[in-house]
C-alpha positions, 0 to 999 in steps of 0.5 A: 496356697489352695490345692490348685485344680483343674480350673488352675491348669493351663493347656497349651497345644505345642507343634512346631515346623509346619512348612505350609507350601512345601512342594506345594506345586507336585501333583501328589504331595502339593496339598501335604503340608496344609493338610498336616497344619489343618489336623493340628489346628483341628486337635487344639479345638477337639483337646479344648485348649487354652492357647496353641504354641508354634515354635516357627516355619508355619510356612516354608517360604517367607513369600508364601503363595496365595494357596498357602495363605488361605489354607492357614487362614481358613484352619485358624478361623475354623478352629480358633474362632468361637463363642468360647471365652479365653480365661488366659489373663494378660498381665504384662504390657502387651504393646511391647510384644506385639507392636504395630497398629494393634498393640494387644493380644487378640482375643483381647480385641473388642471386634472379633471372637478368639476362643483359642489364641495361637502364639507363635515365633517366625523360623529361618523359612518364614523370617521377615524380608524386604520393604518394612521388614514384615514377616507373613506372620505380621499378616497373620497377626493384623488379621487377628489370627496370630499372636507374633512374638519373640521378634528379633530386630536386633541381631547383635543386641537382642532383649527377650522379655516374657508375655505374662499369663495367669489362668486362676492361680498358675503364672506362665511367663512365655519367652520366644526368640525368633530365628537369628542365623546361628553364627551370629547368635552364637556370637551374641551369646559369647558376647553377653548382648543377650539380655532375659528379663523375668517377672518382678513380682513372686519370681518363684510362682511362674513357670518359665517356658521358652521357644527358640528356632536355632540349630539343636546339634552341632553341625560345626563349632559355632552353627548351634545354640548350646543348650547351656547359653540359655538361662537356668531359671527356665522350666521347659524349652520348646525347640523348633527347626530340628524335624526330628521328633523328639516329642518326650521332654529331656532333662538337662541336669546341668541347666535343670530345665527339660528340652522338648522337640516336637519336630515337623508335621510334614517331611521335607526331607528324605532323611531318617530323623523324618522317618520317625512318627510324627507328633504333637503334644498337649502341654499341661501346666499347673503351677510349677509341675507340667506333663505332656501328652504326645498325639500322634498325627494321622494325615501325615503321608507314610515315610520309610527308609532303609540302608543296604550295603551290598557287600555285606549283605547275603543276597547281593554278596553272591552277585558280585562275583557273576558278571552281568548282574545288572538285571538280578540285581535290580530284581533284589533291590526292587523286592526290597523297595516292595516290601517297604510299601507294604510296611509303610502301608501296614504302619499308616493303618496302625495309626488310624482309629479302631472306628476308621479301620473298620471302613475301607480307608484309602493309604496315600502313596508312601515316600520311600527312601533305599540307600544303597553302598555298592562298594564291591568286595575284592574281585567282584563287581555291583552293575547298578541301574540308573536311579532315575529309571530305577525310581520311575518303575515305582510310578503309581506306588510311592509318592516320589517316583525319581528319588526311591534309590540313592546309590554311593560308595566309599572312596578314600578323600582324594583332593579333586579339581575342576575342569578349570584347575580350581580346586574342590573340596574334599570328598568326605566333605561333599558326601556330607552336602548330600541333596537333601541336606544341603545348605547354600551358605556352607556349600559357598563356603566350602567350595571357596574355601580350597581358592580364593577371591580377589575383589568379592569378600567371601562371606558376603558371596556365600550371603548374596547366593543364599538371598538369591537361592532360599529367598528367591531374590533375583537381583540379590547376585547382580546388586552384591557385584556391583556394591562390592566393586564400587566400594573396591573402586572407591577405596583405590581412589581413596588410596594415594601414592599406590604403585601399579604393583601394589594394587593387588595388595590393597585389594586383598587388604581391603576385601579381608577388611570387609570380611572381618566387618560381615562376621562381626555383623557390622556390615548388613546382609545383602539388601532386598532388591527394589522394583519400579511398579509394572508398566500398565502395558506390560504383557508377559508373553510378548514382551519376553518374560516376567517384569520382575525378572527384567534388567530394567525393573531393578531400582538402583541405590541412592549412591548410585542415582546421587552419583548420576546427578552429580554428572548431570548438573542441568537440573537439580533432582529434587527427587534425590535431595529427597531421598537423601534427606531421608536416608540421613533421618531415618533408621532400619530403611524407616521411612521419616517425615523429614523426606516428605517435608518441603524444604524449609527457606533458608536462614542464617545465625541461629534461625539455621541453628533452631532448624538443625536442632529440631531435625536432630530431635526428630532423630532422637525420637527413633532411639529407644531407650529402656529406663529402669526407673520407669514403671516396666521395672516394677514387672520386669527384673533385669539379671544383670545391669545394661550400660546402655547411654544415650546417642546424641546426633550431631548436626550434619555437615555441609556436604561441599564448599562454596567454591564447589557449589558455584558450578551447580548454582549456575547450571540452576539458573542457566536451566530453561525449566528453572521457575521465572524469578520475581524480583519485584516481590516484597521481602521483609528483614528480620534482624537477629543478634549473634554476640557480635553484630546484627545479621540481616537475611531477606527471605526468598519466596517459595518459588526460589526454593529448591529442594537441591541442597547445593541450590542454596547460597552458602552463608556469610562466613560471620554466620557460618563462625557462631554456628554450634559444631556439636 
């Protein structure tokens, strides 16, 4: 191989956790996130990189505001479009990495000129949700601004295939795995359900680069992704989700690859990890070698943090033995904060260019956090001022005018109880769950561990609360409670001969079963609430709030609607029947053609069997089977054999016996709104042999056909006996 030159070098700008839209309603800090992201994209154009790699959390919310979406699209269009040709060559099948309407990488689109392609995975903040399971990145991809890859449609069965790129003689295999709930991903790796694919040719010539977005540190035993879970053939892992900037790659001798953690470009919490200077990096890959060039971000708002233990501080220790020491203690702490403000300004000016320092620069208001541990020594006390009042003294001097100081003290771990007698977690646990790092699911889990729930599953409860808080789903709790109560009642109705004394045991047993199924990943998370269209005459000011918050806006589930249809026999519900068939034929909430088609005339014998087989074929089309004998095996090689068998779908059985259907038919014919039957219509007969005799069936007109399955007359016994019961 000839010596590699600059023409063989792939230059990649690496960044992660931009969190565009964070705190955007704040009058001081509202524009921080998109300004930092704009600086990152301007650096990509200034450094003349070949591509940009984002490792998740581009947006702070999975439903970003119009302002956030506008600023991101503006920055991408300003810096990524241009006449410069992209020198990267796509070698893999782009339709596998970019499914959807446009199954190709954006710089190969003939209708747009992309000079710097952006490749991004989603994080835990901008993950897909709602109807269609779409993410904000899907909008950017369909508009040609971003290449959204590394999707994880199945959390319990993950296949990671690389995007194969080449420039000159350098070959790059770009892997990506978007965010999955840490506990579930840990279990999936442990069970061997994560498969990594490698290029099938010239394996030793590829530089293997991967981006992930998971917890990097073991906050609990299973709530993180260990580095040794990843394959050893990787060369460099870009780790998102952790906000502390560790831009210099760290070598893992056990796995023989490097790990780089760029950190966030905006401070989303006042924690020590966020106080580290923010950087991005230009990664240069030449053959199998790489080097990293860190670049410090200059538009980031300065942030300094300090912690003081009063009984160890010389000045404060003297005040502890004086009475009424609040005034002097407050003055001392104010002087500490003033020093931190000056320190923040100095550090920000030092980060600017020398040419810019000659001009008079307006230093942005800094973020300042002072943590004060005020446990007093024996024989003394510290009279601290209210933290809100203390923080408000620095209005116009700092950006966080409500939480400059944080007072805390050490206490022995004791079991606390709420006013209603419920046990609370220990003080040490609550101290870890500070407002800056709290996670809703963990908070709910810790609280419920100290008590017991009778009907509601505990882990599903935490998931519903998380959907309500993190995803702004106002109906998540309502849907969870209604679904849990409905399932519990249905279970009790199905159990035979249960004494009243054993009802509690039956409910506890069923609740434990649901918790096990949810933990094993067999139960889906709380469904996204579906809302009815807002009426044209709805006025939020007059009618009492937003339409989305009204109970009447919630569309009930198909099961609830089906129960209502069973109670009302006056008219067969065609809408419910159509939804029923659509739910049976489709998967993953995806609408199918079978739900929209009109019901075909009922046939007996083999004719009906043929219709059932055709529906089964439509269902089989949804099952994507990876055949190692197909053409893709020439490009990818699996590390281990994957035993996946074909999935057979049996014909749907009748939901009710002929005896139970009789009342429905009677109600149908007695309805005043039923179409008038034309008995004088000429009918045709078809004779079909079933091996035992000939069966004749009369075709009915389209007016006589109802979409309700209960409106059809059951076939004769001889015809039913000939149907295939596979």
